[in-house]
C-alpha positions in Angstrom: 0.0 0.0 0.0 1.4 3.4 -0.9 1.9 5.8 2.1 -0.3 9.0 1.1 2.5 11.2 2.7 5.2 9.8 0.3 3.0 9.7 -2.8 4.3 12.6 -5.0 6.0 14.1 -2.1 9.5 14.6 -3.5 8.3 16.9 -6.1 6.1 18.8 -3.4 9.2 18.9 -1.2 11.6 20.2 -3.8 9.1 23.1 -4.4 9.1 23.9 -0.9 12.6 23.5 -0.2 14.3 25.0 -3.4 13.7 28.6 -1.9 15.2 27.6 1.4 18.4 26.4 -0.3 18.5 29.5 -2.7 18.1 31.9 0.4 21.4 30.4 1.5 23.0 30.9 -1.6 22.9 27.2 -2.6 21.4 25.2 -5.3 18.9 22.4 -4.3 20.0 19.3 -6.5 17.6 16.7 -5.0 15.1 15.7 -2.4 14.6 12.1 -1.4 11.8 10.8 1.0 11.6 7.3 2.4 9.4 5.7 5.2 11.0 4.1 8.2 9.2 2.3 11.0 8.7 5.2 13.2 8.2 8.0 10.6 9.8 9.5 7.5 13.4 10.4 6.3 14.1 13.4 4.2 17.2 13.6 2.2 18.2 17.0 0.9 21.3 17.3 -1.5 22.6 20.9 -2.1 25.4 22.2 -4.0 27.5 25.2 -4.4 30.3 26.0 -7.0 32.5 26.9 -4.0 31.9 23.4 -2.6 29.5 22.5 0.3 30.8 23.0 3.8 29.5 21.5 7.2 28.2 24.8 8.1 26.2 25.1 4.7 24.5 21.8 5.6 23.7 22.9 9.2 22.1 26.3 7.9 20.0 24.4 5.3 19.1 21.9 8.1 17.7 24.7 10.3 16.1 26.5 7.5 14.6 23.3 5.9 13.3 22.1 9.4 11.5 25.3 10.1 10.0 25.5 6.5 8.7 21.7 6.9 7.3 22.5 10.3 5.5 25.6 9.2 4.0 23.5 6.2 3.0 20.9 8.6 4.3 18.4 6.0 4.4 15.2 8.3 1.9 14.1 10.8 4.5 12.3 12.9 8.2 12.5 13.4 10.8 12.7 10.6 14.7 12.7 10.1 16.2 15.3 7.9 19.5 14.6 6.3 21.3 17.3 4.5 24.6 16.8 2.2 26.5 17.5 -0.8 26.2 15.5 -4.2 29.6 14.2 -4.0 32.5 14.4 -6.5 31.3 11.7 -8.9 27.6 12.2 -8.8 25.4 10.4 -11.2 23.1 13.1 -12.8 19.6 12.0 -12.5 17.6 14.7 -14.2 18.0 17.0 -17.1 17.9 20.1 -15.0 21.3 18.9 -13.3 23.1 19.9 -16.3 22.3 23.6 -15.6 23.4 23.1 -11.9 26.7 21.4 -12.9 27.6 23.6 -15.8 31.4 23.6 -16.2 32.1 20.3 -14.6 33.6 17.3 -16.5 31.3 14.5 -17.1 31.0 11.2 -18.8 27.8 10.3 -20.6 26.5 7.0 -21.9 24.2 7.5 -24.9 21.8 4.9 -26.2 22.1 4.9 -30.1 21.9 1.4 -31.4 24.0 0.1 -28.6 25.6 2.5 -26.2 28.4 4.8 -26.9 30.4 6.9 -24.3 31.1 10.5 -24.6 33.0 12.8 -22.3 33.4 16.6 -21.9 32.3 19.5 -19.8 28.7 19.9 -18.9 27.4 22.8 -21.1 23.7 23.0 -19.8 20.4 22.2 -21.0 19.1 22.9 -24.4 15.3 23.2 -24.0 13.6 20.9 -21.3 14.4 17.4 -22.4 18.0 18.0 -24.2 21.4 18.1 -22.6 24.6 19.5 -24.1 28.3 18.8 -23.3 31.4 20.6 -24.8 33.7 17.6 -25.8 37.5 17.7 -25.6 37.5 18.6 -29.5 35.6 21.7 -28.7 32.4 20.6 -30.2 29.4 21.0 -28.6 27.0 17.7 -28.4 23.4 17.9 -27.6 21.5 14.9 -26.7 17.9 14.1 -26.0 17.7 13.4 -22.3 15.8 10.2 -23.1 18.6 8.7 -24.9 21.0 9.2 -22.0 21.6 5.8 -20.4 23.7 7.3 -17.5 25.6 10.7 -16.8 28.3 11.0 -14.1 30.7 13.8 -12.9 34.1 13.2 -13.2 36.4 14.4 -10.3 39.0 16.8 -11.2 42.3 16.5 -9.4 42.9 20.2 -9.1 39.4 21.5 -8.4 39.4 24.1 -5.5 36.5 22.3 -3.8 37.7 18.6 -3.9 38.3 18.6 -0.1 35.5 20.8 0.7 32.3 18.6 0.0 30.4 17.6 3.0 
């Protein structure tokens, strides 16, 4: 049986919490929700070009907790977890190509099999297409539905390598 609180909730929670992250100068990347024996677990993933610090996570935890309480989102108890996307995050939605613009990425495309491309995230092109700038300088645009997988590639000399929470 589907829990009425969790049905469609990640999208509603994203809408509620995106302004909270933005008010802290951060991007909201993902909101996840799961049910435990005693309540719910809300997982929030935030991002900043400068890196996500523990202080960022603490500020978002306080602000998101206040927003969830004010909206009376859950009838019982819940656990709130806030963290960074990690250095080698799998990109799960086309909109993440805007969030991670400028970062190195590997993309596996379904085209009569699966081919692998790599380059720098160039952003979205429309609602359902994404683009990368390949190492040869050529921009490649893919329909998001044809992307089998897209994963950020950690860079050795990035300023924020050690700063992610």
